[in-house]
PyMOL Python script that loads the backbone (N, CA, C, O; Angstrom):
from pymol import cmd

cmd.read_pdbstr("""\
ATOM      1  N   MET A   1      -3.121   9.476  10.994  1.00  0.00           N
ATOM      2  CA  MET A   1      -3.769   9.694   9.715  1.00  0.00           C
ATOM      3  C   MET A   1      -4.926   8.716   9.555  1.00  0.00           C
ATOM      4  O   MET A   1      -4.812   7.533   9.876  1.00  0.00           O
ATOM      5  N   ASP A   2      -6.001   9.220   9.070  1.00  0.00           N
ATOM      6  CA  ASP A   2      -7.170   8.383   8.836  1.00  0.00           C
ATOM      7  C   ASP A   2      -7.049   7.760   7.442  1.00  0.00           C
ATOM      8  O   ASP A   2      -7.082   8.457   6.428  1.00  0.00           O
ATOM      9  N   ILE A   3      -6.907   6.436   7.417  1.00  0.00           N
ATOM     10  CA  ILE A   3      -6.747   5.719   6.157  1.00  0.00           C
ATOM     11  C   ILE A   3      -7.999   4.911   5.885  1.00  0.00           C
ATOM     12  O   ILE A   3      -8.420   4.088   6.698  1.00  0.00           O
ATOM     13  N   ARG A   4      -8.585   5.162   4.725  1.00  0.00           N
ATOM     14  CA  ARG A   4      -9.798   4.460   4.304  1.00  0.00           C
ATOM     15  C   ARG A   4      -9.401   3.371   3.308  1.00  0.00           C
ATOM     16  O   ARG A   4      -8.548   3.589   2.447  1.00  0.00           O
ATOM     17  N   ARG A   5     -10.024   2.201   3.432  1.00  0.00           N
ATOM     18  CA  ARG A   5      -9.777   1.102   2.499  1.00  0.00           C
ATOM     19  C   ARG A   5     -11.026   0.872   1.671  1.00  0.00           C
ATOM     20  O   ARG A   5     -12.129   0.758   2.205  1.00  0.00           O
ATOM     21  N   GLU A   6     -10.841   0.803   0.347  1.00  0.00           N
ATOM     22  CA  GLU A   6     -11.936   0.541  -0.576  1.00  0.00           C
ATOM     23  C   GLU A   6     -11.576  -0.705  -1.379  1.00  0.00           C
ATOM     24  O   GLU A   6     -10.460  -0.820  -1.885  1.00  0.00           O
ATOM     25  N   VAL A   7     -12.526  -1.640  -1.496  1.00  0.00           N
ATOM     26  CA  VAL A   7     -12.262  -2.892  -2.202  1.00  0.00           C
ATOM     27  C   VAL A   7     -13.428  -3.227  -3.122  1.00  0.00           C
ATOM     28  O   VAL A   7     -14.592  -3.124  -2.735  1.00  0.00           O
ATOM     29  N   THR A   8     -13.093  -3.636  -4.367  1.00  0.00           N
ATOM     30  CA  THR A   8     -14.083  -4.176  -5.286  1.00  0.00           C
ATOM     31  C   THR A   8     -13.713  -5.638  -5.525  1.00  0.00           C
ATOM     32  O   THR A   8     -12.912  -6.198  -4.776  1.00  0.00           O
ATOM     33  N   ASP A   9     -14.273  -6.252  -6.537  1.00  0.00           N
ATOM     34  CA  ASP A   9     -13.976  -7.663  -6.808  1.00  0.00           C
ATOM     35  C   ASP A   9     -12.513  -7.911  -7.155  1.00  0.00           C
ATOM     36  O   ASP A   9     -11.935  -8.902  -6.708  1.00  0.00           O
ATOM     37  N   THR A  10     -11.905  -7.031  -7.942  1.00  0.00           N
ATOM     38  CA  THR A  10     -10.546  -7.273  -8.436  1.00  0.00           C
ATOM     39  C   THR A  10      -9.538  -6.189  -8.075  1.00  0.00           C
ATOM     40  O   THR A  10      -8.349  -6.335  -8.359  1.00  0.00           O
ATOM     41  N   LYS A  11      -9.990  -5.118  -7.461  1.00  0.00           N
ATOM     42  CA  LYS A  11      -9.111  -3.985  -7.148  1.00  0.00           C
ATOM     43  C   LYS A  11      -9.344  -3.516  -5.716  1.00  0.00           C
ATOM     44  O   LYS A  11     -10.376  -3.794  -5.105  1.00  0.00           O
ATOM     45  N   GLY A  12      -8.360  -2.804  -5.211  1.00  0.00           N
ATOM     46  CA  GLY A  12      -8.499  -2.191  -3.905  1.00  0.00           C
ATOM     47  C   GLY A  12      -7.622  -0.964  -3.831  1.00  0.00           C
ATOM     48  O   GLY A  12      -6.743  -0.761  -4.668  1.00  0.00           O
ATOM     49  N   ARG A  13      -7.868  -0.145  -2.817  1.00  0.00           N
ATOM     50  CA  ARG A  13      -7.010   1.005  -2.598  1.00  0.00           C
ATOM     51  C   ARG A  13      -7.134   1.485  -1.165  1.00  0.00           C
ATOM     52  O   ARG A  13      -8.163   1.317  -0.511  1.00  0.00           O
ATOM     53  N   TYR A  14      -6.055   2.084  -0.703  1.00  0.00           N
ATOM     54  CA  TYR A  14      -6.016   2.768   0.578  1.00  0.00           C
ATOM     55  C   TYR A  14      -5.964   4.251   0.260  1.00  0.00           C
ATOM     56  O   TYR A  14      -5.225   4.670  -0.631  1.00  0.00           O
ATOM     57  N   VAL A  15      -6.741   5.050   0.983  1.00  0.00           N
ATOM     58  CA  VAL A  15      -6.882   6.465   0.673  1.00  0.00           C
ATOM     59  C   VAL A  15      -6.740   7.297   1.939  1.00  0.00           C
ATOM     60  O   VAL A  15      -7.282   6.959   2.992  1.00  0.00           O
ATOM     61  N   ILE A  16      -5.999   8.391   1.811  1.00  0.00           N
ATOM     62  CA  ILE A  16      -5.926   9.407   2.862  1.00  0.00           C
ATOM     63  C   ILE A  16      -6.379  10.714   2.223  1.00  0.00           C
ATOM     64  O   ILE A  16      -5.810  11.155   1.224  1.00  0.00           O
ATOM     65  N   ASP A  17      -7.404  11.330   2.804  1.00  0.00           N
ATOM     66  CA  ASP A  17      -7.872  12.626   2.324  1.00  0.00           C
ATOM     67  C   ASP A  17      -7.063  13.712   3.039  1.00  0.00           C
ATOM     68  O   ASP A  17      -7.079  13.808   4.267  1.00  0.00           O
ATOM     69  N   LEU A  18      -6.361  14.520   2.257  1.00  0.00           N
ATOM     70  CA  LEU A  18      -5.515  15.585   2.773  1.00  0.00           C
ATOM     71  C   LEU A  18      -6.017  16.935   2.275  1.00  0.00           C
ATOM     72  O   LEU A  18      -6.734  16.989   1.276  1.00  0.00           O
ATOM     73  N   PRO A  19      -5.658  18.020   2.945  1.00  0.00           N
ATOM     74  CA  PRO A  19      -6.015  19.345   2.427  1.00  0.00           C
ATOM     75  C   PRO A  19      -5.443  19.582   1.016  1.00  0.00           C
ATOM     76  O   PRO A  19      -6.028  20.313   0.216  1.00  0.00           O
ATOM     77  N   GLU A  20      -4.286  18.949   0.724  1.00  0.00           N
ATOM     78  CA  GLU A  20      -3.637  19.109  -0.581  1.00  0.00           C
ATOM     79  C   GLU A  20      -4.251  18.228  -1.658  1.00  0.00           C
ATOM     80  O   GLU A  20      -3.947  18.396  -2.839  1.00  0.00           O
ATOM     81  N   GLY A  21      -5.110  17.292  -1.270  1.00  0.00           N
ATOM     82  CA  GLY A  21      -5.710  16.353  -2.214  1.00  0.00           C
ATOM     83  C   GLY A  21      -5.686  14.941  -1.650  1.00  0.00           C
ATOM     84  O   GLY A  21      -5.410  14.727  -0.469  1.00  0.00           O
ATOM     85  N   GLU A  22      -5.976  14.004  -2.504  1.00  0.00           N
ATOM     86  CA  GLU A  22      -6.082  12.607  -2.094  1.00  0.00           C
ATOM     87  C   GLU A  22      -4.755  11.871  -2.306  1.00  0.00           C
ATOM     88  O   GLU A  22      -4.138  11.984  -3.365  1.00  0.00           O
ATOM     89  N   ALA A  23      -4.324  11.116  -1.288  1.00  0.00           N
ATOM     90  CA  ALA A  23      -3.179  10.215  -1.417  1.00  0.00           C
ATOM     91  C   ALA A  23      -3.744   8.803  -1.489  1.00  0.00           C
ATOM     92  O   ALA A  23      -4.716   8.485  -0.804  1.00  0.00           O
ATOM     93  N   GLU A  24      -3.129   7.946  -2.324  1.00  0.00           N
ATOM     94  CA  GLU A  24      -3.657   6.598  -2.451  1.00  0.00           C
ATOM     95  C   GLU A  24      -2.566   5.587  -2.739  1.00  0.00           C
ATOM     96  O   GLU A  24      -1.511   5.912  -3.284  1.00  0.00           O
ATOM     97  N   LEU A  25      -2.848   4.361  -2.360  1.00  0.00           N
ATOM     98  CA  LEU A  25      -2.057   3.197  -2.735  1.00  0.00           C
ATOM     99  C   LEU A  25      -3.050   2.216  -3.329  1.00  0.00           C
ATOM    100  O   LEU A  25      -3.986   1.785  -2.655  1.00  0.00           O
ATOM    101  N   THR A  26      -2.847   1.861  -4.597  1.00  0.00           N
ATOM    102  CA  THR A  26      -3.783   0.956  -5.268  1.00  0.00           C
ATOM    103  C   THR A  26      -3.184  -0.429  -5.406  1.00  0.00           C
ATOM    104  O   THR A  26      -1.965  -0.596  -5.453  1.00  0.00           O
ATOM    105  N   TYR A  27      -4.066  -1.423  -5.471  1.00  0.00           N
ATOM    106  CA  TYR A  27      -3.619  -2.802  -5.669  1.00  0.00           C
ATOM    107  C   TYR A  27      -4.640  -3.590  -6.465  1.00  0.00           C
ATOM    108  O   TYR A  27      -5.823  -3.256  -6.522  1.00  0.00           O
ATOM    109  N   SER A  28      -4.127  -4.662  -7.085  1.00  0.00           N
ATOM    110  CA  SER A  28      -4.964  -5.602  -7.824  1.00  0.00           C
ATOM    111  C   SER A  28      -5.001  -6.913  -7.056  1.00  0.00           C
ATOM    112  O   SER A  28      -3.985  -7.354  -6.520  1.00  0.00           O
ATOM    113  N   ILE A  29      -6.166  -7.529  -7.005  1.00  0.00           N
ATOM    114  CA  ILE A  29      -6.333  -8.788  -6.281  1.00  0.00           C
ATOM    115  C   ILE A  29      -6.128  -9.948  -7.254  1.00  0.00           C
ATOM    116  O   ILE A  29      -6.893 -10.118  -8.203  1.00  0.00           O
ATOM    117  N   LEU A  30      -5.089 -10.738  -7.006  1.00  0.00           N
ATOM    118  CA  LEU A  30      -4.801 -11.899  -7.846  1.00  0.00           C
ATOM    119  C   LEU A  30      -5.584 -13.122  -7.398  1.00  0.00           C
ATOM    120  O   LEU A  30      -6.102 -13.882  -8.216  1.00  0.00           O
ATOM    121  N   SER A  31      -5.662 -13.298  -6.080  1.00  0.00           N
ATOM    122  CA  SER A  31      -6.352 -14.435  -5.484  1.00  0.00           C
ATOM    123  C   SER A  31      -6.672 -14.053  -4.037  1.00  0.00           C
ATOM    124  O   SER A  31      -6.291 -12.970  -3.593  1.00  0.00           O
ATOM    125  N   PRO A  32      -7.363 -14.918  -3.297  1.00  0.00           N
ATOM    126  CA  PRO A  32      -7.634 -14.597  -1.896  1.00  0.00           C
ATOM    127  C   PRO A  32      -6.366 -14.446  -1.047  1.00  0.00           C
ATOM    128  O   PRO A  32      -6.417 -13.931   0.070  1.00  0.00           O
ATOM    129  N   HIS A  33      -5.226 -14.901  -1.589  1.00  0.00           N
ATOM    130  CA  HIS A  33      -3.992 -14.868  -0.799  1.00  0.00           C
ATOM    131  C   HIS A  33      -2.866 -14.096  -1.458  1.00  0.00           C
ATOM    132  O   HIS A  33      -1.726 -14.164  -0.999  1.00  0.00           O
ATOM    133  N   SER A  34      -3.161 -13.349  -2.544  1.00  0.00           N
ATOM    134  CA  SER A  34      -2.109 -12.637  -3.256  1.00  0.00           C
ATOM    135  C   SER A  34      -2.640 -11.367  -3.914  1.00  0.00           C
ATOM    136  O   SER A  34      -3.680 -11.381  -4.573  1.00  0.00           O
ATOM    137  N   ILE A  35      -1.901 -10.261  -3.723  1.00  0.00           N
ATOM    138  CA  ILE A  35      -2.255  -8.991  -4.357  1.00  0.00           C
ATOM    139  C   ILE A  35      -1.003  -8.379  -4.998  1.00  0.00           C
ATOM    140  O   ILE A  35       0.124  -8.709  -4.630  1.00  0.00           O
ATOM    141  N   ILE A  36      -1.225  -7.489  -5.957  1.00  0.00           N
ATOM    142  CA  ILE A  36      -0.144  -6.726  -6.569  1.00  0.00           C
ATOM    143  C   ILE A  36      -0.319  -5.271  -6.150  1.00  0.00           C
ATOM    144  O   ILE A  36      -1.344  -4.655  -6.444  1.00  0.00           O
ATOM    145  N   ALA A  37       0.681  -4.721  -5.461  1.00  0.00           N
ATOM    146  CA  ALA A  37       0.678  -3.293  -5.147  1.00  0.00           C
ATOM    147  C   ALA A  37       1.070  -2.565  -6.429  1.00  0.00           C
ATOM    148  O   ALA A  37       2.211  -2.667  -6.881  1.00  0.00           O
ATOM    149  N   ASP A  38       0.124  -1.827  -7.016  1.00  0.00           N
ATOM    150  CA  ASP A  38       0.291  -1.207  -8.341  1.00  0.00           C
ATOM    151  C   ASP A  38       0.915   0.182  -8.313  1.00  0.00           C
ATOM    152  O   ASP A  38       1.831   0.477  -9.081  1.00  0.00           O
ATOM    153  N   HIS A  39       0.413   1.029  -7.423  1.00  0.00           N
ATOM    154  CA  HIS A  39       0.737   2.458  -7.511  1.00  0.00           C
ATOM    155  C   HIS A  39       0.549   3.131  -6.164  1.00  0.00           C
ATOM    156  O   HIS A  39      -0.385   2.825  -5.423  1.00  0.00           O
ATOM    157  N   THR A  40       1.454   4.054  -5.860  1.00  0.00           N
ATOM    158  CA  THR A  40       1.293   4.926  -4.697  1.00  0.00           C
ATOM    159  C   THR A  40       1.413   6.357  -5.196  1.00  0.00           C
ATOM    160  O   THR A  40       2.370   6.707  -5.887  1.00  0.00           O
ATOM    161  N   GLY A  41       0.443   7.172  -4.843  1.00  0.00           N
ATOM    162  CA  GLY A  41       0.461   8.568  -5.256  1.00  0.00           C
ATOM    163  C   GLY A  41       0.153   9.488  -4.088  1.00  0.00           C
ATOM    164  O   GLY A  41      -0.819   9.285  -3.360  1.00  0.00           O
ATOM    165  N   VAL A  42       0.996  10.506  -3.916  1.00  0.00           N
ATOM    166  CA  VAL A  42       0.830  11.495  -2.847  1.00  0.00           C
ATOM    167  C   VAL A  42       0.905  12.873  -3.500  1.00  0.00           C
ATOM    168  O   VAL A  42       1.781  13.102  -4.334  1.00  0.00           O
ATOM    169  N   PRO A  43       0.011  13.796  -3.145  1.00  0.00           N
ATOM    170  CA  PRO A  43       0.096  15.139  -3.707  1.00  0.00           C
ATOM    171  C   PRO A  43       1.479  15.759  -3.455  1.00  0.00           C
ATOM    172  O   PRO A  43       2.052  15.597  -2.378  1.00  0.00           O
ATOM    173  N   LYS A  44       2.001  16.461  -4.451  1.00  0.00           N
ATOM    174  CA  LYS A  44       3.339  17.073  -4.352  1.00  0.00           C
ATOM    175  C   LYS A  44       3.532  17.835  -3.044  1.00  0.00           C
ATOM    176  O   LYS A  44       4.569  17.708  -2.392  1.00  0.00           O
ATOM    177  N   ALA A  45       2.536  18.621  -2.667  1.00  0.00           N
ATOM    178  CA  ALA A  45       2.655  19.454  -1.466  1.00  0.00           C
ATOM    179  C   ALA A  45       2.745  18.636  -0.182  1.00  0.00           C
ATOM    180  O   ALA A  45       3.147  19.166   0.854  1.00  0.00           O
ATOM    181  N   ALA A  46       2.380  17.354  -0.228  1.00  0.00           N
ATOM    182  CA  ALA A  46       2.408  16.497   0.964  1.00  0.00           C
ATOM    183  C   ALA A  46       3.582  15.518   0.952  1.00  0.00           C
ATOM    184  O   ALA A  46       3.754  14.746   1.895  1.00  0.00           O
ATOM    185  N   GLU A  47       4.387  15.545  -0.107  1.00  0.00           N
ATOM    186  CA  GLU A  47       5.518  14.625  -0.190  1.00  0.00           C
ATOM    187  C   GLU A  47       6.509  14.879   0.942  1.00  0.00           C
ATOM    188  O   GLU A  47       6.729  16.020   1.348  1.00  0.00           O
ATOM    189  N   GLY A  48       7.097  13.809   1.437  1.00  0.00           N
ATOM    190  CA  GLY A  48       8.077  13.915   2.505  1.00  0.00           C
ATOM    191  C   GLY A  48       7.477  13.994   3.897  1.00  0.00           C
ATOM    192  O   GLY A  48       8.203  14.132   4.881  1.00  0.00           O
ATOM    193  N   GLY A  49       6.164  13.907   3.985  1.00  0.00           N
ATOM    194  CA  GLY A  49       5.498  14.021   5.278  1.00  0.00           C
ATOM    195  C   GLY A  49       5.084  12.695   5.892  1.00  0.00           C
ATOM    196  O   GLY A  49       4.370  12.680   6.894  1.00  0.00           O
ATOM    197  N   GLY A  50       5.517  11.583   5.314  1.00  0.00           N
ATOM    198  CA  GLY A  50       5.199  10.268   5.865  1.00  0.00           C
ATOM    199  C   GLY A  50       3.876   9.688   5.399  1.00  0.00           C
ATOM    200  O   GLY A  50       3.447   8.648   5.898  1.00  0.00           O
ATOM    201  N   VAL A  51       3.228  10.342   4.455  1.00  0.00           N
ATOM    202  CA  VAL A  51       1.918   9.879   3.985  1.00  0.00           C
ATOM    203  C   VAL A  51       2.053   8.566   3.221  1.00  0.00           C
ATOM    204  O   VAL A  51       1.306   7.623   3.482  1.00  0.00           O
ATOM    205  N   GLY A  52       2.990   8.493   2.286  1.00  0.00           N
ATOM    206  CA  GLY A  52       3.204   7.265   1.525  1.00  0.00           C
ATOM    207  C   GLY A  52       3.586   6.108   2.427  1.00  0.00           C
ATOM    208  O   GLY A  52       3.093   4.993   2.262  1.00  0.00           O
ATOM    209  N   LYS A  53       4.464   6.375   3.379  1.00  0.00           N
ATOM    210  CA  LYS A  53       4.877   5.331   4.320  1.00  0.00           C
ATOM    211  C   LYS A  53       3.684   4.827   5.123  1.00  0.00           C
ATOM    212  O   LYS A  53       3.553   3.625   5.353  1.00  0.00           O
ATOM    213  N   ALA A  54       2.821   5.733   5.549  1.00  0.00           N
ATOM    214  CA  ALA A  54       1.637   5.332   6.315  1.00  0.00           C
ATOM    215  C   ALA A  54       0.750   4.399   5.489  1.00  0.00           C
ATOM    216  O   ALA A  54       0.200   3.433   6.019  1.00  0.00           O
ATOM    217  N   LEU A  55       0.610   4.685   4.199  1.00  0.00           N
ATOM    218  CA  LEU A  55      -0.196   3.828   3.328  1.00  0.00           C
ATOM    219  C   LEU A  55       0.418   2.431   3.221  1.00  0.00           C
ATOM    220  O   LEU A  55      -0.296   1.432   3.303  1.00  0.00           O
ATOM    221  N   VAL A  56       1.736   2.361   3.037  1.00  0.00           N
ATOM    222  CA  VAL A  56       2.397   1.057   2.924  1.00  0.00           C
ATOM    223  C   VAL A  56       2.327   0.298   4.248  1.00  0.00           C
ATOM    224  O   VAL A  56       2.112  -0.914   4.253  1.00  0.00           O
ATOM    225  N   GLU A  57       2.504   0.990   5.354  1.00  0.00           N
ATOM    226  CA  GLU A  57       2.399   0.330   6.661  1.00  0.00           C
ATOM    227  C   GLU A  57       1.018  -0.290   6.853  1.00  0.00           C
ATOM    228  O   GLU A  57       0.903  -1.399   7.374  1.00  0.00           O
ATOM    229  N   ARG A  58      -0.016   0.410   6.440  1.00  0.00           N
ATOM    230  CA  ARG A  58      -1.379  -0.131   6.549  1.00  0.00           C
ATOM    231  C   ARG A  58      -1.558  -1.344   5.632  1.00  0.00           C
ATOM    232  O   ARG A  58      -2.187  -2.328   6.019  1.00  0.00           O
ATOM    233  N   LEU A  59      -1.009  -1.273   4.426  1.00  0.00           N
ATOM    234  CA  LEU A  59      -1.043  -2.406   3.500  1.00  0.00           C
ATOM    235  C   LEU A  59      -0.386  -3.629   4.133  1.00  0.00           C
ATOM    236  O   LEU A  59      -0.946  -4.725   4.096  1.00  0.00           O
ATOM    237  N   VAL A  60       0.787  -3.446   4.706  1.00  0.00           N
ATOM    238  CA  VAL A  60       1.524  -4.545   5.345  1.00  0.00           C
ATOM    239  C   VAL A  60       0.738  -5.092   6.533  1.00  0.00           C
ATOM    240  O   VAL A  60       0.624  -6.307   6.696  1.00  0.00           O
ATOM    241  N   GLU A  61       0.203  -4.216   7.348  1.00  0.00           N
ATOM    242  CA  GLU A  61      -0.585  -4.623   8.523  1.00  0.00           C
ATOM    243  C   GLU A  61      -1.785  -5.476   8.109  1.00  0.00           C
ATOM    244  O   GLU A  61      -2.033  -6.529   8.698  1.00  0.00           O
ATOM    245  N   ASP A  62      -2.521  -5.026   7.107  1.00  0.00           N
ATOM    246  CA  ASP A  62      -3.687  -5.773   6.653  1.00  0.00           C
ATOM    247  C   ASP A  62      -3.288  -7.095   6.002  1.00  0.00           C
ATOM    248  O   ASP A  62      -3.961  -8.107   6.195  1.00  0.00           O
ATOM    249  N   ALA A  63      -2.201  -7.091   5.235  1.00  0.00           N
ATOM    250  CA  ALA A  63      -1.729  -8.328   4.593  1.00  0.00           C
ATOM    251  C   ALA A  63      -1.384  -9.373   5.653  1.00  0.00           C
ATOM    252  O   ALA A  63      -1.738 -10.543   5.508  1.00  0.00           O
ATOM    253  N   ARG A  64      -0.703  -8.962   6.704  1.00  0.00           N
ATOM    254  CA  ARG A  64      -0.378  -9.898   7.793  1.00  0.00           C
ATOM    255  C   ARG A  64      -1.638 -10.447   8.445  1.00  0.00           C
ATOM    256  O   ARG A  64      -1.760 -11.651   8.666  1.00  0.00           O
ATOM    257  N   ALA A  65      -2.560  -9.566   8.745  1.00  0.00           N
ATOM    258  CA  ALA A  65      -3.785  -9.967   9.433  1.00  0.00           C
ATOM    259  C   ALA A  65      -4.632 -10.907   8.592  1.00  0.00           C
ATOM    260  O   ALA A  65      -5.339 -11.760   9.129  1.00  0.00           O
ATOM    261  N   GLU A  66      -4.563 -10.752   7.263  1.00  0.00           N
ATOM    262  CA  GLU A  66      -5.416 -11.527   6.362  1.00  0.00           C
ATOM    263  C   GLU A  66      -4.689 -12.679   5.675  1.00  0.00           C
ATOM    264  O   GLU A  66      -5.299 -13.400   4.886  1.00  0.00           O
ATOM    265  N   GLY A  67      -3.400 -12.869   5.956  1.00  0.00           N
ATOM    266  CA  GLY A  67      -2.640 -13.956   5.340  1.00  0.00           C
ATOM    267  C   GLY A  67      -2.434 -13.771   3.849  1.00  0.00           C
ATOM    268  O   GLY A  67      -2.469 -14.735   3.085  1.00  0.00           O
ATOM    269  N   VAL A  68      -2.218 -12.523   3.437  1.00  0.00           N
ATOM    270  CA  VAL A  68      -2.056 -12.187   2.021  1.00  0.00           C
ATOM    271  C   VAL A  68      -0.591 -11.859   1.739  1.00  0.00           C
ATOM    272  O   VAL A  68       0.084 -11.233   2.556  1.00  0.00           O
ATOM    273  N   LYS A  69      -0.110 -12.291   0.573  1.00  0.00           N
ATOM    274  CA  LYS A  69       1.232 -11.940   0.102  1.00  0.00           C
ATOM    275  C   LYS A  69       1.114 -10.799  -0.899  1.00  0.00           C
ATOM    276  O   LYS A  69       0.166 -10.739  -1.682  1.00  0.00           O
ATOM    277  N   ILE A  70       2.094  -9.891  -0.863  1.00  0.00           N
ATOM    278  CA  ILE A  70       2.100  -8.708  -1.711  1.00  0.00           C
ATOM    279  C   ILE A  70       3.202  -8.836  -2.760  1.00  0.00           C
ATOM    280  O   ILE A  70       4.355  -9.114  -2.431  1.00  0.00           O
ATOM    281  N   VAL A  71       2.840  -8.633  -4.015  1.00  0.00           N
ATOM    282  CA  VAL A  71       3.815  -8.515  -5.102  1.00  0.00           C
ATOM    283  C   VAL A  71       4.037  -7.010  -5.282  1.00  0.00           C
ATOM    284  O   VAL A  71       3.111  -6.301  -5.677  1.00  0.00           O
ATOM    285  N   PRO A  72       5.254  -6.504  -4.999  1.00  0.00           N
ATOM    286  CA  PRO A  72       5.490  -5.060  -4.994  1.00  0.00           C
ATOM    287  C   PRO A  72       5.842  -4.491  -6.371  1.00  0.00           C
ATOM    288  O   PRO A  72       6.998  -4.142  -6.613  1.00  0.00           O
ATOM    289  N   LEU A  73       4.872  -4.394  -7.266  1.00  0.00           N
ATOM    290  CA  LEU A  73       5.101  -3.828  -8.595  1.00  0.00           C
ATOM    291  C   LEU A  73       5.360  -2.320  -8.512  1.00  0.00           C
ATOM    292  O   LEU A  73       6.162  -1.788  -9.280  1.00  0.00           O
ATOM    293  N   CYS A  74       4.709  -1.650  -7.613  1.00  0.00           N
ATOM    294  CA  CYS A  74       4.887  -0.205  -7.426  1.00  0.00           C
ATOM    295  C   CYS A  74       6.326   0.081  -6.954  1.00  0.00           C
ATOM    296  O   CYS A  74       6.782  -0.518  -5.980  1.00  0.00           O
ATOM    297  N   PRO A  75       7.036   0.984  -7.633  1.00  0.00           N
ATOM    298  CA  PRO A  75       8.411   1.283  -7.226  1.00  0.00           C
ATOM    299  C   PRO A  75       8.535   1.790  -5.784  1.00  0.00           C
ATOM    300  O   PRO A  75       9.499   1.462  -5.093  1.00  0.00           O
ATOM    301  N   TYR A  76       7.572   2.581  -5.333  1.00  0.00           N
ATOM    302  CA  TYR A  76       7.636   3.087  -3.958  1.00  0.00           C
ATOM    303  C   TYR A  76       7.453   1.955  -2.952  1.00  0.00           C
ATOM    304  O   TYR A  76       8.205   1.869  -1.981  1.00  0.00           O
ATOM    305  N   VAL A  77       6.474   1.096  -3.165  1.00  0.00           N
ATOM    306  CA  VAL A  77       6.250  -0.041  -2.262  1.00  0.00           C
ATOM    307  C   VAL A  77       7.478  -0.948  -2.270  1.00  0.00           C
ATOM    308  O   VAL A  77       7.889  -1.443  -1.221  1.00  0.00           O
ATOM    309  N   ASN A  78       8.057  -1.164  -3.428  1.00  0.00           N
ATOM    310  CA  ASN A  78       9.242  -2.007  -3.524  1.00  0.00           C
ATOM    311  C   ASN A  78      10.418  -1.386  -2.761  1.00  0.00           C
ATOM    312  O   ASN A  78      11.150  -2.098  -2.074  1.00  0.00           O
ATOM    313  N   ALA A  79      10.603  -0.078  -2.875  1.00  0.00           N
ATOM    314  CA  ALA A  79      11.670   0.609  -2.142  1.00  0.00           C
ATOM    315  C   ALA A  79      11.444   0.504  -0.632  1.00  0.00           C
ATOM    316  O   ALA A  79      12.388   0.277   0.125  1.00  0.00           O
ATOM    317  N   MET A  80      10.210   0.668  -0.203  1.00  0.00           N
ATOM    318  CA  MET A  80       9.900   0.553   1.233  1.00  0.00           C
ATOM    319  C   MET A  80      10.132  -0.874   1.725  1.00  0.00           C
ATOM    320  O   MET A  80      10.579  -1.078   2.854  1.00  0.00           O
ATOM    321  N   ARG A  81       9.831  -1.857   0.884  1.00  0.00           N
ATOM    322  CA  ARG A  81      10.080  -3.258   1.237  1.00  0.00           C
ATOM    323  C   ARG A  81      11.561  -3.476   1.494  1.00  0.00           C
ATOM    324  O   ARG A  81      11.934  -4.149   2.454  1.00  0.00           O
ATOM    325  N   ARG A  82      12.400  -2.916   0.651  1.00  0.00           N
ATOM    326  CA  ARG A  82      13.846  -3.084   0.814  1.00  0.00           C
ATOM    327  C   ARG A  82      14.352  -2.394   2.076  1.00  0.00           C
ATOM    328  O   ARG A  82      15.300  -2.872   2.700  1.00  0.00           O
ATOM    329  N   ARG A  83      13.741  -1.290   2.455  1.00  0.00           N
ATOM    330  CA  ARG A  83      14.158  -0.555   3.659  1.00  0.00           C
ATOM    331  C   ARG A  83      13.669  -1.206   4.954  1.00  0.00           C
ATOM    332  O   ARG A  83      14.176  -0.908   6.035  1.00  0.00           O
ATOM    333  N   HIS A  84      12.689  -2.089   4.840  1.00  0.00           N
ATOM    334  CA  HIS A  84      12.084  -2.698   6.023  1.00  0.00           C
ATOM    335  C   HIS A  84      12.120  -4.223   5.919  1.00  0.00           C
ATOM    336  O   HIS A  84      11.111  -4.840   5.576  1.00  0.00           O
ATOM    337  N   PRO A  85      13.264  -4.834   6.210  1.00  0.00           N
ATOM    338  CA  PRO A  85      13.361  -6.295   6.114  1.00  0.00           C
ATOM    339  C   PRO A  85      12.401  -7.020   7.064  1.00  0.00           C
ATOM    340  O   PRO A  85      12.098  -8.196   6.857  1.00  0.00           O
ATOM    341  N   GLU A  86      11.931  -6.338   8.086  1.00  0.00           N
ATOM    342  CA  GLU A  86      10.971  -6.946   9.013  1.00  0.00           C
ATOM    343  C   GLU A  86       9.611  -7.181   8.362  1.00  0.00           C
ATOM    344  O   GLU A  86       8.749  -7.832   8.952  1.00  0.00           O
ATOM    345  N   TRP A  87       9.412  -6.665   7.167  1.00  0.00           N
ATOM    346  CA  TRP A  87       8.173  -6.882   6.423  1.00  0.00           C
ATOM    347  C   TRP A  87       8.275  -8.048   5.449  1.00  0.00           C
ATOM    348  O   TRP A  87       7.309  -8.350   4.748  1.00  0.00           O
ATOM    349  N   ALA A  88       9.420  -8.703   5.394  1.00  0.00           N
ATOM    350  CA  ALA A  88       9.670  -9.745   4.377  1.00  0.00           C
ATOM    351  C   ALA A  88       8.615 -10.841   4.361  1.00  0.00           C
ATOM    352  O   ALA A  88       8.370 -11.443   3.316  1.00  0.00           O
ATOM    353  N   ASP A  89       7.992 -11.107   5.491  1.00  0.00           N
ATOM    354  CA  ASP A  89       7.013 -12.203   5.576  1.00  0.00           C
ATOM    355  C   ASP A  89       5.767 -11.968   4.716  1.00  0.00           C
ATOM    356  O   ASP A  89       5.065 -12.923   4.382  1.00  0.00           O
ATOM    357  N   VAL A  90       5.482 -10.710   4.351  1.00  0.00           N
ATOM    358  CA  VAL A  90       4.267 -10.446   3.573  1.00  0.00           C
ATOM    359  C   VAL A  90       4.548 -10.174   2.097  1.00  0.00           C
ATOM    360  O   VAL A  90       3.617  -9.996   1.312  1.00  0.00           O
ATOM    361  N   PHE A  91       5.822 -10.139   1.719  1.00  0.00           N
ATOM    362  CA  PHE A  91       6.142  -9.846   0.321  1.00  0.00           C
ATOM    363  C   PHE A  91       6.504 -11.105  -0.441  1.00  0.00           C
ATOM    364  O   PHE A  91       7.205 -11.983   0.061  1.00  0.00           O
ATOM    365  N   ASN A  92       6.005 -11.171  -1.674  1.00  0.00           N
ATOM    366  CA  ASN A  92       6.281 -12.261  -2.585  1.00  0.00           C
ATOM    367  C   ASN A  92       7.107 -11.669  -3.725  1.00  0.00           C
ATOM    368  O   ASN A  92       6.564 -11.064  -4.649  1.00  0.00           O
ATOM    369  N   THR A  93       8.422 -11.850  -3.646  1.00  0.00           N
ATOM    370  CA  THR A  93       9.302 -11.241  -4.658  1.00  0.00           C
ATOM    371  C   THR A  93      10.087 -12.289  -5.406  1.00  0.00           C
ATOM    372  O   THR A  93      10.875 -11.954  -6.291  1.00  0.00           O
TER     373      THR A  93
END
""", "prot")
cmd.dss("prot")
cmd.show_as("cartoon", "prot")
cmd.util.cbc("prot")
cmd.orient("prot")
């Protein structure tokens, strides 16, 4: 899946363009080393296809590479964090 990252001064998002619509994971930037994962949204027709997981995996990958901690406010990101203890190093809970 082609995942695009968009960042402004205080916000960011990961986006996948699908035939069913846009899937996204949004976050707020707290500091150079901390972000809040706010929301994950996937079009209904694409649910269950691994799109949301792909977005979270990219978030985790980038957080590791950039030395950023994630506060998982989004219920989906928080659920994925619990399912993947190997990601614990990037989450601030």
